[in-house]
N, C-alpha and C positions, 0 to 999 in steps of 0.2 A: 326541667322541672315538670312535675306530674300536676294536674289541674284535677281536684277532686270536685265532684259536683254532688250536692246532696240529692238524695231520693225525692223528697219532697219539691226540690227545683226541677229535677229531671222530669218528674211526672207532668209538672206545671207546663215544661217544655212540649212534652209530647201530647198533652191535651190541648194546647194552645190552637185556637182556630187557624192560625197561620201555619203552623207545621201540620194540621190535619188536611188542610186546603192542598199544600204540597203533597201529600201521600196520595190524595185521591186525584190530583190533576195529573200526576207522572203517568199511570197506567192509561188514563183516558188519552193522553198524548200519544202513548206507543200503539194505540189501537185505532188512532185517526187513520182515514185513508191517506195513502202516500201522496199527497199532492203537493208536499213541500219539498220534493227534491231540487237541487240547485239548477239541474237542467232536466229539460223534458222533450220529447220525439212527439211530433205532430204528424198524423197521417193527412197528407196534402191531398192525395189522389188515389184510388183504387179501381183498377179495371180488369177487363179479361186480357189474355195474351192476344198479341194480333194475329199470330198463326198458330194452328194447333202443332202439338210436339214440337214447339220451338225453344231454342235456347235463346235468351236476350239479355244483353248487357249495353253499358254507355261506356263509351270512350270520347275522349277530345280528340278528334281525329285531325284538326287542322291547327291544335294549340291555340286557339282564340279565346280560352275560357268558357266555352260553350260547348257540353258534351254532345255527341250524337248517338243516337239508338241504334244497335246493330242487332238484327234478329236473324238467326239462322234456322231454318225449317226445309222440310221436304215439301217440294211444290205440287202441284195436281199429278204430275207424272211420276214423283218419286223421286226427282233429281235434287242434289243438294244446291239449295238457293239462300241467298243473303240479299235482305233489303237493308237499306240505310235511310232513316228519318233524322230530319234536324232536330235541333233543340226544342222547336215547337210542336213536334210530332209530325210535319210534313213530310211528305215521301221523296227522298232525293233519287232514288233507283233501286232496281233490282238486278241482282247478277245470278245465272244459274251455270252449274258446272256438271261435269261428266259423272255418274256415279250417284250414290247415296252417302248418306253420313254414317259414321259409325254407330252401331245400335246403342253403345255404352259410351259415356264420356265425353270430352271436348269436341267441338265441331270447327272453331277458329280462334284466332287472336288476332289482335291489332299491333302493330310495330312499325316504326319507322326506321328500318333497315338501311336506307339508302341516305338517311341523314339530311333530308330534303324540308323538314319541318311539316311533312305532311305524313300521315300513318297509312299505312297498307294494311289490308286485311287479308290475312292467311287461311285458306279453307283447306280442311283434309276431308277427302271423301274415299269412298271405296268403290272400283269397278270390277266386276267378277272378283278374281283372286288378287287384285292388286290394289295398294294403298298408293293414293295421289296426293300431291300437294300444289294446290292453285294460289294465285296472287292477283288482286287488284288495288288500283288507288282510287277510292271513291271521292276525294275532295278536289281533284284537280279536272282531270278530262273525263274521268271514269273508266279510264282505260284498264283492260285486264292486262297485267305485265307478264303472267304465264299461266299456263293451265296444264294439267296432267304430268306435272313433274313427279317423275319415279321415286317413290321411297322404298317399298318392299313388297315382295310377295307374300300371300298369306297361306298359312297352312289351314286346311278345312278340317273340322272336327265333325263327324257325321254329316258331311255335306252342308255344313253350317259355318259362317263366317263369324269368330269369336275373338275380336279385337276391340281394344278400348284404348282413348287417347288420354293420357294423364296429365301431368304439369307440362304446360307449354309457355315458354317465355322469351323474351329477347334479353341476351346478356352480350356485351362485348369481352369473349372469351381470349381473344388471341391479341388484345391490347393494340388493334389497328384504329380504334376510336370509331368503329362500326359495330353495331350490334349483328349478333347472329343469333338466329332462332334456333331455340334448343327444345326438343320435343321427347317426350317419353311415351313409348308406345309398348303396350304389353297385352299380351293373350291370356285367354283363360284356359280352357281345355285345348285349345291349340297349341302347337308346339312352338310356333313362330308366327309374327315378329315380336321378339322382346327385346330391348334394350334402349339406347339413347341415340337419336338422331339430330345432326346439327346441319342448318342451312346457312351457307354463307352467301349473301347476296352479292359481296363484291365479286367474288370469285364464281358465283352462280354454281356452287357445288354443295353436295349433300354427302356427309361424312356419317357413319354409324359405328356402333360398338359391335364387336364381333358376337356371333349368336351365344346366347346364354340361355340358361333355362331358368335363373334367377328372376323373381317378380319384383320389380323396382317400384315404388311408389312415392319417393321422397328424394328431392333433387336439392342440393345447396351448391351454387357456383360462387367460389371466393378465391382471393390471390393470398394465400397462406404462406408461401416463401417468399414474396416481395418482388417477384420476376415481371411484375405488370402484365402477366398471363394469368387468368382464371384457371384453378382446378375444379373439378367435376366431383362432388362426392354424392353417392347415392345410397340410399337405405331401402331395405326391401322387407317383404314378408313372405309367408310360406301360403302356397297353394296347395301344395301336394298334387299336382296334376302330370308331372313328366318325371317317370323314372329314370334313375341311374342307367339302367339298362340302354336307353336310347342315344346315349354316347353326348350328349349335350351338356357342357359343362356348367358347375354351380347350380347343383339341384335345386329345385324348388321345395324341398321338404326341410329345407334349413333357410335361416335369413342371411344376408349378406350386406356386406359393408364395401361398397367399391371406391377407390380413389383414382380419377382420370385427369390426364393433362388436357391441354385445349385441343389435342388432335384425337382425343378419346382412347390414349394408350394408358395402361394399367401404370399407376405411380408405386403401387405395393401390391403384394398378393392379397385378394380380397379377404377380408375378415368373415370367417363363418361362426354362425350361431346355430348350432345343430340342435335346437328344438324345435318340435313340431306339436302344435302350432305355435309360431312367435313372429316377432317383427323386430326391426330397428328403425326408429324414428330418429331422424338426425337434425340439426342445426348448426350455425355458426355462433360463435361468442367470441367477443372481443376483451381483453384485458388490458388496458393500456395502448401498446401499439401492436401487442401479440394477438394474433388470431389463432383460434383451434375450432375443431369441431367436437361439438358435445352430441353423444350417441346414447339412445337409451335401448339396452337388450332387455326387450320384454318377453317372458315366458309365459304362454296363457295356458299352461297346465300346470299340474302339480309334480312335475319331474324334478329331478335333481339338478337342473339347470338353474341358477340364480338369475334374478333379474338384477342388471346392471347398469348403473349411470358412469358413463367412460368420457374422458376428455382425451383427445386423438389428434396428433400433428399431421403435417403434409405427407410423412413417409409411412403413416399407418401405426405409428407407436403409440402405446397407450401412456399418457402422461399421468393420468389419476383415475381411479374408479372407485366406486361406492356401490356395494351391495344393498340394495335398497331393502330388503327384508331384515337385514341385520340391524339397521338402524331405526327400524320400526315405522316405516313410511310406507302407508299402504296407498297404492296408486289405483286409478280406475283400470279395469279390464282392459281396455283399449286407450291408453292415454296417448297424447301427442305432447312434444316439448316444442317451446318456441323460446326466442330469445327476444326479449324486450329492453328498452332503454328506461330505467328506473333510477331517477334521482343522479342524474350524470353518469352513471354505469351501466353496462349491459348485465343482465340478470335471465337466468334460466327459468323458464315459467312451467311449472308443472301442475296438475290437478289431482287432488287426492280422492279418494273413496268417501270421505267425510264430506265433501263438496266443498273443501278448502283448497285455495290457490296459493301454493308455495313458491316463493320467489327465492333461487339460490345464486350465489356467486359462482366465479370460476373454481373456486376450491370448494364448492357444493356444499357449502355454508347456508344456513336459512337467513336470508336477509329480511325477508317479510312473510308473514302469513295472512291471507286474505280471508275471512271466513265468509261461507254463503257466496261463493264467489268460483261456479265451477266452469271455467273456461277451457275450451278445446284447441282453439288456435285463434291467431290474428288472421283478421280477413284483410283490413285496411289500417293505414295510419294518416289521418287526413284530419285539416283543421274544418272541421264539420260547421262551427259556429262564427267562424271568422274572427276569433279574438287573438290570433297571432300564435297559438299553442294548438298542437295537433292532438285530437282524440284518438282512442284507440278503439277499433270496432271487434268484437270478438263473436266467434260463434260459441253460443253456450251448450253445455254438454246436455241440455235437456232439447236440443234441436230450436234454440231461439238464437235471437241476435241480442246482443248487449252492446252498449256504447258507456266508456268511462273517460274522464279526463286524463290529462298527461301523468297524472299522480296515481292513477288506478283507484280514484275515487268517484264518488257521486254518479254512480253506475245507474243506467236507465235500461230496462228490458224492453225490447220492441214486441207488442202483443201479436206476435205472427208465428204460426207453427211452421216450420219448413219442413218440406216432403223429403223422404230419404230414398227416391226411386232413382237407381242407376240410369234408367231409360229415359227419365225426363226430369233430369236434377234440379235443383234450387240453385239460384245465382243471385249473388250480390254485387253492387258495383256503384260508383260514385256518379252523380249527373251532377256537372259544373253549370252554373247559371250565371256566369258572369259576375257582376257585383252583387247578386241576390245570394241568399244561402244556398249551399250545394244541397242536394235530395240523395238520401240512400235509397237506391232502387233495388227493391227485392223480387224476383220472380220466383214462384213456388207453386205447385201444382199447374191449375191453370189460370192463374190470375198474377197480376203485378200490382206492386203498392210503392208509393213514394211517400218517404219520411223526411222532415227537416229536424234538426237538433238544435236548440236554442237554450237561452237561458230562461228558467221558469220565472216569469213575472210575481207569482205568488210567494216565491223563496223567502225574501224578505219580510213578508207579511206574517211568517210562522211564530217570529219572536212576540210582535204584539198580540196575535190570536193566542198563542200560549198563555201569555200574560192575561189577556181577557178572561180565559177560561178559568185561570188561577182566581182572578179577581172575582169573577161570577160565583165559583164555589165558595170563595172567603165570604163573599156578601150573604150567601144563602146559610151557610154554618152561623155567621154572626145574626142572622135574622131568626134562626131556628132557636139560638141560645137565649135570643132577647125574648121569643115568645115563651121558651121554656122559664124563664125568669120571672115574666109576668104571672105566667100560670102558677109557679112555685110561690110567688108571693102572694096572690090571691089564695091559694090554697093555706098559706102560712097565717093570712090574715082570718080566714074562716077558722082555721085550728086555734088560734089565739083567743079569738071570741068565744068559741065554744069552750076552751079551757077557762078563760075568765068566767064566763057562766058556771062552769062547773066548780071553780074554786070558789065563787060567791055562795053557791048552794052549800059546799060543804062547810064553809065558814057559817053560814047561817045554822048549820046544824051543830057546829064545834063550839063557835064562841059563847052563844047564850048558855049552853050545857054548863061550860066552866063557870061563867059569870053567874049563874044561878046558885051554884054551889057555895061559891065564894062570898057572895051577899048574904046568903042564909047563916055562914058562919058569924060574919060580924052583926048581923041582926039580934042574934042570940045574945050577943054580949051587951049590946044596947040595952035589951030587954031586962038584962040581970044587973044593969047600972054600972056597967064596968065600961066608963066612957073613955078613959085614958087608954085601957087596951085596944077598945074598938076603935079610937083614932089612929092608933099606932098602925093597926092592920088595915084600917081604911087606907091610909097612907102607901101601904105596900099594895092594896088591891089596884089603888090609882096608878100606880108605877106599872103593874101589870096591864091596865087597861091601855095605858100610854103605849106601851110596847106592842099591844096587838093593833091597836089603829095607826100607828106609825108604819108598822109593816103590812099593813092592810092588804095590800095589792102583790105584796112579795109570796112566793112560794117557799122560799130558802131563806135561810139565815145563817149566820156564823156558828160554830159550837159554843163559842163563848157566850153569844147571844141567848142562845137555847138555854145552855145550862144557868144562866143568871134567872131567865124565865122560870125554869124549874124550880130552882132554890126558893125565889119568891113563892110560887104557888106551895111547895113543901111547907114554907113558914105559915102560910094562910091556913093551911089544912091542919098542921100541929095545933094552931090557935084554936082551931075549930074543932079538934077532938081532944083539946085540954091536954096536949104533950102524951097524947096516947101512943105516941110511935117516936123513932128518932130515925134520922138518915144520915148517908155518907155519900158524897160525891169524890170519885177518884179519876184522875186522869194520868197518863203517862208523863213524866218530867220532860220531855223534848217534843210533846205533841204540839202539832200545830193547830191552835184553836180559831184561826181564822178560815178554815176551810168550811164551805157551804154545805148544810144539810136540810133535809127537808124540815119546814117550819111546824113546830109542836108535836113533832114526832115523839121524842121522848116524854114530854108531858102527858099525851094520851095514855102512855103505857103506864106511867107512874100514877096517874089518875084512876085506872083501872086496878092497879095493885092496892091503892088505899081503899077503895070504893068495894071492891068485891073480896079483899083478901085481909088486911091490916083492921079495918073497922069492925070486924066481927069476933076479932081475939076477946077473951074474957078478961085478960091483963092489959096493963099498959107496956107492954114489953115488944110491940110492933117495931119491926125493923125494914128500912129500905136502903139498898146499897145499889149505887149507879157507879159504873165504871166503864172508863172509854180506852179503847186500845186501838192501834192503827198499824196496818201493814202496807206493803208498796202496792196493794191493790184496792184495799178497802178499809172502812172504819168500823170497829166492832164496838157495840154498844151493849152493855147488860145490866138489866134492871132486876134486881132479885128482892123479894119480900119473904117474911117469915109468917105471912098470912094463913087462913084456913084451907088454902088450895082451891082448885078450880071446880073440883068435884063437890066439894062441900059448898060452895059458894052458889051452886046451881039450886040448891034447896032453899034459898033465902029470898029468891025472886026479888032483887032489888034493882032490877034495872030492864031495859028494853033491848040489850045487845047493842045499841046505838053505838058504843065505844069503838068495837072492832070494825063494825061497818064503816065509821068514820075514817078510821085507820086505813083500811083497804082502799076506799076510794081516793084518800089524799096520797097514798102510795102510788095509785095507777095514774094518777094526774101527773105527779112527779115524775114517773117512767116516761110518760108520753111526752113530756116538755123536755127535760133534762137528758133524755136518753140514757140513764142510769139505773141499775137493777136495786132494788132494795128488798130484802129478805128478813122474815122474823121467825123464830121458833121459840114455842112455849116447851119448857121442861117444867113437869110437876115433881115437888120435892116431897119426901115420904120420912116419917119419923121410923123408929126402931119397931114400932108395932104396924106398920103400914099405913098409917092416917096420913093424911095431907099436913105437910107442915111448911107450906108455901109455894111461890112459882118464881122460875126464872125465865125471862125473856132474852134472848140473844136477838140483836137487830145487827145486819149486815148491810152497810150502804156502800155501793160501788163510788169509788172515786173518779 
């Protein structure tokens, strides 16, 4: 069913104060400060770093619900040092180790490899040309578990050490229910070491991959084949530092994808992406009970190598792939891919060049597009506000941190700019505070900041505030309209008073003018002792006066009333001039005689026709014809006489020109009050010899 709304009704709706208030309220609400997010972050503390050139993070080392602060820094003599502070900031102790920290990348990690519910701290240092691993347990006796455990020799580049520690994480890769420590070590211009190192605390052994030139920067540990032992998948990027001629496999002029078993043996021939510069970013995705590796092959040049999103199994087989350029998805120059739990299933999260984040399922179909959500990667998944649901903490593409709820909604950007220096990197971790809200701890540049995330107490006020804004605007519009109405009424009252005074002025000129002529005619008959005739026309004259006085305050009358008035007037004038003229009144058969027209408009023109035209004829054959026609827009009245014409009438000087002046004033008043136009036009008639033979007046009255 189609509902039709009349234009006038639609305009009434659009111009109503309720609709106008809504139109004004909406942009005001959109431009209000963002004070009504469902959640908010609050800066609880900001201070300088504890030590210069430090890396600081929080770990719950004894699993008591309170996090300790771990600070890794070069001490006064340049040794690799670690301080542990309790949850309140009190110093527990400091440990110093041989050598210095790597210039770039990580320095330590915390893990419970011996499963005694107390975390150990594992520290990596460099002494001369050797990479060492150290360990101590700060929350028990504070004993050092071991020092100077050999990891690798370091090749020098121009007598400089060029090694960085990438991803370091505990994982139970061999299925013995004890975690192993997995470390990613890669050199820059130096040839070695490059690869994956695994420390097994139960066996007290260190295993590593064979020497390679490939640059690994992303590691995923997962059990794809269901044997209760993890496979290690590695994605890398090009550095272009080691030539093929050096004889080290897997050139870093290509990006590589490796699959390793828990003993760091190759599961399949590494997959090469021979575009320079390029990278392969990987992550795990689960669909039902099936796990796969999703890989993004990104070509950072304009070469012929396509940028591909692929789904790979444990044997390195490509199950599915998608050419990013062909499907019209423009991703950032250096995107990362993450997998995220969204509405009960895992999705691939990627950020496009339009600052939109796309969620794809394992079939690479778009599940959701999140506008203005430029996420780089997930940093943490934790229940920040203790509501039983975990929030996502992301690194924003613009080097900020953003928190969302578990549905990727109600995002809050933390107002801090993260540095991008490799030698003094930013770090973000969670400080647990027992039953109190956890804090997001951010170390950037030379300062640290603590933030809590909680429900915004103003959130549920935004509806009444919006309603209040709407009601205030509505009240203002209604008040303005009321003031305008009062002003308009006052203006109309003033105009009405002016119009009334003007009408009285016109009537004071018009009515006596007519009455004088009519009484003069009757008085002549009385003087001639024609009492019956005089009485007859005196009755007509009284009828005219009654019509005048009954309509004394009206500017308009119906056509029928005006024609009756004119007919009485003409009969009086015929009586006055002893039948010296005849008249006719013609109207169209179907003409609506109830239409309002200006009062006495026809009579004034008829009076002029008699006074200045008909009465100066030398015979008694004067004639006046009044005809009325009507069209869709106007009423057309024609008054025609066969008098002497206007040119000849001027020579008689039998008037003061008040007739036309009264007509013009009356028309102006009518147009001002009724808002309708009245026009009239004189046409001079000529006989065959060019002499005046009468006048035609066409009067056009707008309906």
